[in-house]
N, C-alpha and C positions, 0 to 999 in steps of 0.2 A: 612562635605563636601557638605551636600545635597544643592542643587541649587548652588553650586560654580559659575558655567556657567549660568550667568544670565547678565541682562541688563548692570550693572556695569562693568562685566569682557568683555563684547564685546564692550564697548565702548572705552576700552585701547586699543583692537586690530587694526590691520590695517584691511582697508576693502578687502573683497574678501578672507578673510581666511577660512580654509578648517577643521574641527574639526572631530575629531574621538574619538568617546566614547567607548571603549572595557572594561572598567572598571566597572560602575555602571549607570543604568539608572537616578537615582535620583542626579546624579551630575549636572545635566541638568534641568534646568527651562525650561519645554516644552513651554510656552507662551512666554518668552522672546525669545527663539531660534526660534519660528515660525517667531516674528517680525523681527529679524536680517535677516531669511531666505529672508523674504517677501523686506525688504531693501536693500540686497545686503552686507550688512556688514559680513555676513556668506554666502560662495558662496556655500558650500557643507556641509551637516550633514552627516556623516556614523555611524550608530549605530547596536550594536547586541543586543539592548533592545527597540526595537520598540514597541510603543502602538498605541493605536486607534487615540490620539490626533496628535503625532508627524508624523504619517504616512501621514498626509491630507497635510503637508507642502510641498513645491516646494524644489526640490533638496535635498531630504532626500532619503538616501540610507540605507535601512535595510537588514542587514544580519543575519543569524540565528547564535543564541546563542549557540555554539556547542564547545566550547575549550575543556571540559571534557569529549566529544563523540569522539575523534579521536581514529583511531586504537590504536594507543601508549598509550594513557592516558588510553584506557580500558584495554589492555594488563596489565600496570602498577598497575592500581587499583588493577585487579584479583589477579597480583602478590604480592601485599601488603596486601590484605585479606587473601592470603591463607599463609602467612609467620606470620601474627599475630595471625591466627587460629591454625597454627602448635605450635607456641610459648606460648598459652594460653595450649593447649593440653599436651605438653610436660613439660612445666616449671611453668604455672598457672599464668603467666604474661597476665596482661590486657592492652591492648591498643585501644583506639578510639571507647570504647564503648558508648553507647547511657546511660545507666543507672548506670554505675560502673565509678569509678574513673580509670584514669591510675595508675597502679601499677606495678612495675618490680623490681625484686630481682634477684642478682647473688645467685646461689645454695651456702649454707655454712653448710649444714649437710647432714645426712643419707636420712631423709624423708623430705616432705613438705605437710603442710596441707593448703589447701587454702578453705577459709570460706566466703559465701557471707552471710551478715546479716542486719536486720534492724540498723539503725544509731542510736542506744539508750546507754544509759549510763550503765556502768560496763559490756559489752560484754568483752571486755578484761580481765578483772578480771574474768570472768566466764571461758573463754578459758583457761587462764594460770592457773586457780586453778585445773582444770580438768586434765591438761598434768603435772602439779608437783606432785598432788595426787598419778599419776603412776608414778613418778620418772624419767620423761622424761624431758630433760635439752633443754632448747629454745637455739638455735645457733643464730638466727637471726629472727625479726619480723617487719612486715611492716603493716601499716593500714593505710587507706586513706577512706574517705568517699564522696559521691556525694548525696545532698539533703537528702533522706530518708534512703539510701542504704550504706553499707560500704562493703570493701573487704580487709580481712585481711591474709596474709600469714604468715606462721610460719615453719621456717626450724628448725628440731630438730637433736639430735644426735643420736637417735636411731629409729626403727620403732615402729609404734605403732600398739596395739591390735586392732581388730576390735570393740571390746567392749568400747574403749575409742572413737572412731571414732562415735560410737551410743551415748555415752553421750555427745559428741559435737552437734551432730546433735538434740538431745534433748533440748538442751538451748532454752528457750523463746526467740523469735525473730532471732533465725536461719533458713536460708532459703536453703543453700547448703553446703555440708562439702566434698571436694574432698581430698584424700590422695596420693601423689604421692611419687614413691621410686626412688630415683636416681640410 
């Protein structure tokens, strides 16, 4: 859509058109918009993406780009962040992380182990080997990666001992291990 509103597009419009751009600044070719404003083909251009070039044009109305800064949106963002943090703390679910993939899983066991680790081969084998050596059955397992990191959630049919959690933490490439009990 870059430059979608350009000389060719303006040529197809009726004279004196008014254009509101609240989507993205790059939709409009600035040079072509300035020419259309000068000729009267475009009577007025309203944008919340003003730049130095377009601001010099006649009949340009620049408004602040504050769509995400209304009291309602700020409150909704705060509520969403709090809900996502609560879900992570209580259930280990990750949503909208910068470094980790989105991972969510319904509880299906007594304990849940949440592991942040490097995205390298054999991590799942090492994790499940430690658990099976202790006689712990995996009820459910989810593993997703995002570039260099992976997040694994393992639901277990029993609680694990501190010793097992320490063994998981000692795996090369392991970053963090959290044990949650339902």
